[in-house]
C-alpha positions in Angstrom: 69.8 -12.8 19.9 70.5 -10.7 16.8 71.6 -13.7 14.8 68.4 -15.6 15.9 66.2 -12.7 15.0 67.8 -12.5 11.6 67.0 -16.3 10.9 63.3 -16.0 11.8 62.5 -13.5 9.0 64.5 -15.6 6.5 62.7 -18.8 7.6 59.3 -17.0 7.5 60.1 -15.8 4.0 61.1 -19.3 2.9 57.9 -20.8 4.5 55.8 -18.2 2.8 57.5 -18.9 -0.6 56.8 -22.6 -0.2 53.2 -21.9 0.8 52.6 -19.6 -2.2 54.3 -22.1 -4.6 52.1 -24.9 -3.3 49.0 -22.8 -3.6 49.9 -21.8 -7.1 50.5 -25.5 -8.0 47.1 -26.4 -6.6 45.4 -23.6 -8.5 47.1 -24.6 -11.7 46.1 -28.2 -11.2 42.4 -27.2 -10.6 42.4 -24.9 -13.7 43.9 -27.7 -15.8 41.2 -30.1 -14.6 38.5 -27.6 -15.3 40.0 -26.9 -18.7 40.1 -30.5 -19.6 36.6 -31.0 -18.5 35.3 -28.1 -20.6 37.2 -29.3 -23.7 35.7 -32.8 -23.2 32.2 -31.4 -22.9 32.7 -29.2 -26.0 33.9 -32.3 -28.0 30.9 -34.2 -26.8 28.6 -31.4 -27.9 30.3 -31.3 -31.3 29.7 -35.0 -31.7 26.0 -34.7 -30.7 25.6 -31.8 -33.1 27.1 -33.9 -35.9 24.7 -36.8 -35.0 21.8 -34.4 -35.0 22.7 -33.1 -38.4 23.0 -36.6 -39.7 19.6 -37.5 -38.3 18.1 -34.4 -39.9 19.7 -35.3 -43.3 18.4 -38.9 -43.0 14.9 -37.7 -42.3 15.0 -35.3 -45.2 16.2 -38.1 -47.5 13.4 -40.3 -46.3 10.9 -37.6 -47.0 12.3 -36.9 -50.4 13.1 -33.3 -49.5 16.9 -33.6 -49.6 18.5 -30.3 -50.7 15.4 -28.1 -50.3 14.4 -26.2 -47.2 11.4 -27.4 -45.4 9.5 -24.1 -45.1 9.6 -23.3 -48.9 8.6 -26.9 -49.7 5.6 -26.7 -47.3 4.5 -23.4 -49.0 4.8 -24.9 -52.5 2.6 -27.8 -51.4 0.0 -25.5 -49.9 -0.1 -23.2 -53.0 -0.4 -26.0 -55.6 -3.7 -27.5 -54.5 -5.2 -24.0 -54.2 -4.3 -23.2 -57.7 -5.6 -26.4 -59.0 -8.9 -25.9 -57.1 -9.3 -22.4 -58.4 -8.9 -23.4 -62.0 -11.2 -26.4 -61.7 
């Protein structure tokens, strides 16, 4: 019986080792899948931001305001007619 009892703890330890290894492999696989998904979404967001920037630049070019910030351009346009009205 002593020999049989000695085999059970060894088998139990081996089973536990296999179980833990399988669990760690599953966790690693899930983390890799999540990581890949996050990286893909970040790349998609980067592409969308690039497209948005291009659209904004296209709109600025169409409006003739390329290279100048919109708020300062709007202020200049508001100030000019007031100055002209005051002097007239």
